[in-house]
C-alpha positions in Angstrom: 64.8 -70.0 -39.2 65.7 -67.1 -37.0 64.6 -63.5 -37.8 67.2 -61.7 -40.0 69.6 -59.3 -38.3 68.8 -55.6 -38.5 70.9 -53.6 -41.0 73.5 -51.1 -40.3 73.6 -48.3 -42.8 76.8 -46.6 -44.1 76.4 -44.4 -47.2 74.5 -46.6 -49.7 75.6 -49.8 -48.0 73.3 -51.9 -45.9 75.2 -54.5 -43.9 73.5 -57.1 -41.6 74.5 -56.3 -38.0 75.4 -59.9 -37.2 77.6 -61.9 -39.6 79.5 -65.2 -39.6 83.3 -64.8 -39.1 85.2 -67.6 -40.7 88.8 -67.0 -39.5 90.4 -70.4 -38.8 87.5 -72.4 -40.4 88.9 -74.7 -43.1 87.7 -77.4 -45.5 84.4 -79.1 -45.2 83.6 -77.8 -41.7 83.8 -74.3 -43.1 81.4 -75.0 -45.9 79.0 -76.7 -43.5 79.1 -73.8 -41.1 78.4 -71.3 -43.8 75.5 -73.3 -45.2 74.1 -73.8 -41.8 74.4 -70.2 -40.8 72.6 -69.0 -44.0 69.9 -71.6 -43.5 69.4 -70.4 -39.9 69.0 -66.8 -41.0 72.4 -65.2 -41.3 72.8 -63.0 -44.3 76.4 -61.8 -43.8 79.6 -63.9 -44.2 83.1 -62.6 -43.7 86.2 -64.2 -45.2 89.6 -63.1 -46.5 92.2 -64.2 -49.0 94.6 -64.9 -46.1 92.1 -67.3 -44.4 92.5 -69.8 -47.2 88.8 -70.7 -47.1 87.1 -68.6 -49.8 86.4 -71.6 -51.9 84.6 -73.3 -49.0 82.7 -70.1 -48.2 81.5 -70.1 -51.8 80.6 -73.8 -51.5 78.6 -73.1 -48.4 76.8 -70.2 -50.0 75.7 -72.4 -52.9 74.7 -75.3 -50.7 72.5 -73.1 -48.6 70.2 -72.3 -51.5 70.1 -68.6 -50.3 70.3 -66.4 -53.4 73.5 -64.5 -53.9 71.7 -61.1 -53.8 70.3 -62.0 -50.4 73.8 -62.6 -48.8 76.3 -59.9 -47.9 79.9 -61.2 -48.6 83.0 -59.5 -47.3 86.5 -60.5 -48.3 89.9 -58.9 -47.6 93.2 -58.4 -49.5 96.3 -59.3 -47.4 98.8 -56.6 -46.6 101.5 -57.9 -48.9 99.1 -57.6 -51.9 97.8 -54.0 -51.6 100.0 -52.4 -54.2 98.8 -51.3 -57.6 98.0 -54.3 -59.7 98.5 -56.8 -56.9 95.4 -55.7 -55.1 93.2 -56.0 -58.2 94.7 -59.4 -58.9 94.0 -60.6 -55.4 90.4 -59.4 -55.6 89.9 -61.2 -58.9 91.4 -64.4 -57.4 89.0 -64.1 -54.5 86.0 -63.9 -56.8 87.2 -67.0 -58.7 87.5 -68.9 -55.4 84.2 -67.7 -54.1 82.6 -68.2 -57.6 80.8 -64.8 -57.4 80.9 -61.9 -59.8 81.5 -59.3 -57.1 81.8 -59.1 -53.3 79.6 -56.7 -51.4 82.6 -55.3 -49.4 86.3 -55.5 -50.2 88.7 -54.5 -47.5 92.4 -53.8 -47.2 93.1 -56.4 -44.5 96.0 -54.6 -42.8 97.9 -51.4 -43.7 101.4 -51.9 -45.0 104.0 -49.1 -44.2 106.2 -50.3 -47.1 103.4 -49.6 -49.6 102.2 -46.0 -49.9 98.7 -45.6 -48.7 97.9 -43.4 -51.7 98.8 -46.3 -54.0 96.8 -48.9 -52.0 93.7 -46.7 -51.8 93.9 -45.9 -55.5 94.1 -49.7 -56.3 91.1 -50.3 -54.0 89.1 -47.7 -55.7 90.0 -49.1 -59.1 88.9 -52.6 -58.0 85.5 -51.1 -57.2 85.5 -49.2 -60.5 86.1 -52.5 -62.3 83.0 -54.0 -60.6 84.9 -56.4 -58.4 83.3 -55.0 -55.3 80.1 -53.1 -54.6 81.6 -51.3 -51.6 85.1 -50.8 -50.2 86.7 -50.2 -46.8 89.6 -51.0 -44.6 90.5 -53.2 -41.7 92.8 -52.7 -38.7 93.2 -49.0 -39.5 93.9 -46.5 -36.7 92.0 -43.2 -36.4 94.8 -41.3 -38.2 95.1 -43.9 -41.0 91.4 -44.0 -41.5 91.2 -40.3 -41.9 94.1 -40.4 -44.4 92.4 -43.1 -46.4 89.2 -41.0 -46.6 91.2 -38.0 -47.9 93.0 -40.1 -50.5 90.0 -42.1 -51.7 87.8 -41.2 -54.8 85.2 -43.6 -53.5 83.4 -43.7 -50.1 85.3 -45.7 -47.4 82.3 -47.4 -45.9 83.8 -49.7 -43.2 86.6 -50.2 -40.8 86.9 -53.7 -39.4 88.9 -54.0 -36.1 89.0 -56.1 -33.0 86.4 -54.8 -30.5 84.7 -56.3 -27.5 83.7 -55.2 -24.0 87.3 -55.3 -22.8 88.5 -53.3 -25.9 85.6 -51.0 -26.6 87.3 -48.9 -29.3 85.4 -45.7 -28.5 87.7 -43.2 -30.3 87.8 -45.4 -33.4 84.1 -45.9 -33.5 83.6 -42.1 -33.2 86.0 -41.6 -36.1 84.0 -44.0 -38.2 80.8 -42.2 -37.4 82.4 -38.9 -38.4 83.0 -40.2 -41.9 79.8 -42.2 -42.2 81.5 -45.6 -42.1 80.3 -48.7 -40.4 82.4 -50.2 -37.6 82.7 -54.0 -37.9 83.9 -55.8 -34.8 86.0 -58.9 -35.3 86.8 -61.1 -32.3 83.6 -59.6 -30.7 83.7 -62.3 -28.0 87.5 -61.9 -27.4 88.2 -65.4 -28.9 85.7 -66.9 -26.5 87.2 -65.4 -23.4 83.9 -63.5 -22.6 81.9 -66.7 -22.4 82.7 -67.1 -18.7 82.9 -63.4 -17.8 81.2 -62.9 -14.3 79.6 -59.6 -15.1 78.2 -60.7 -18.4 77.0 -63.9 -16.9 75.1 -62.1 -14.1 73.5 -59.7 -16.6 72.7 -62.7 -18.9 70.9 -64.5 -16.0 68.5 -61.5 -15.7 67.6 -61.8 -19.4 67.9 -65.6 -19.6 70.8 -65.2 -22.0 74.4 -66.4 -22.0 77.4 -64.1 -21.4 78.3 -64.4 -25.1 74.8 -63.3 -26.1 75.0 -60.3 -23.7 78.4 -59.3 -25.3 76.9 -59.5 -28.8 73.8 -57.5 -27.8 76.2 -54.8 -26.4 77.6 -54.5 -29.9 74.2 -54.2 -31.5 73.0 -51.5 -29.1 76.1 -49.5 -29.9 75.2 -49.6 -33.6 78.1 -51.8 -34.6 78.4 -54.9 -36.8 79.7 -58.0 -35.1 81.1 -61.1 -36.9 81.5 -63.9 -34.3 83.1 -67.1 -35.5 81.2 -70.3 -34.9 81.2 -73.7 -36.4 78.7 -75.7 -34.3 75.0 -75.2 -35.0 74.1 -74.5 -31.4 76.6 -71.6 -31.3 75.4 -70.3 -34.7 71.9 -70.3 -33.4 72.8 -68.6 -30.1 74.8 -65.9 -31.7 71.9 -64.7 -33.8 69.3 -65.1 -31.1 70.0 -61.7 -29.6 67.1 -59.6 -31.0 64.5 -60.5 -28.4 65.9 -58.6 -25.5 67.4 -55.3 -24.7 70.1 -54.2 -22.2 69.3 -51.3 -20.0 71.4 -48.1 -20.1 72.9 -49.1 -16.7 73.8 -52.5 -18.0 75.4 -51.0 -21.1 77.5 -48.7 -18.9 78.6 -51.6 -16.7 79.6 -53.7 -19.6 81.5 -50.8 -21.3 83.4 -50.2 -18.0 85.1 -53.6 -18.6 87.2 -51.8 -21.2 87.4 -48.4 -19.5 84.5 -47.0 -21.4 
């Protein structure tokens, strides 16, 4: 079993810095991947109502024999369901599929310009107030929308989950998250696998006896971000969490960030 990932703090939330992303995982392979990840040492699993795999994520959690309180679970409400009433019903349905009493983090998956943000944020806060989620946040929100959400919310907005990787470093959005005390969660942290053969990351990885993908994930960790790479095969699950035994130099970090203009 690998050593557990360090925790990223946001308000009273403590979220493991590496989690398992489950987008596109379905059926029994999804359940097996979740169970294997938790047995290896992951303590953070990310899913969403739109993914159509919450039942399998819950199945994997139970099969792992890792206690519910030892695993951080995130799910998300799809953009069509973020109105008053719809959001709460979506959250309740997610809990039924996961077979848990509450998720650790409930996110609005995407903003919806046809539904007032004030209404969506109020519904999200109500879901937390009902005990459906321990913490709340948003996903795919711009700097301006994030700031609006914070002003409208009666509860702390503790995370914004967006695409981020060395070719899309999201510096302004990360800075906005830090201003409000929210965690930044990187989805597609390996750019859908495109970084696995990146020449710069490969050269840096050779110095540390790590893969290009491991270098990219370490870049996230040293920026204080949370990363949720998707993986199904055990060797990939193990590799993605085996990034806490080396450190990138400041010069290496700058070279990697330059891939995205940072």
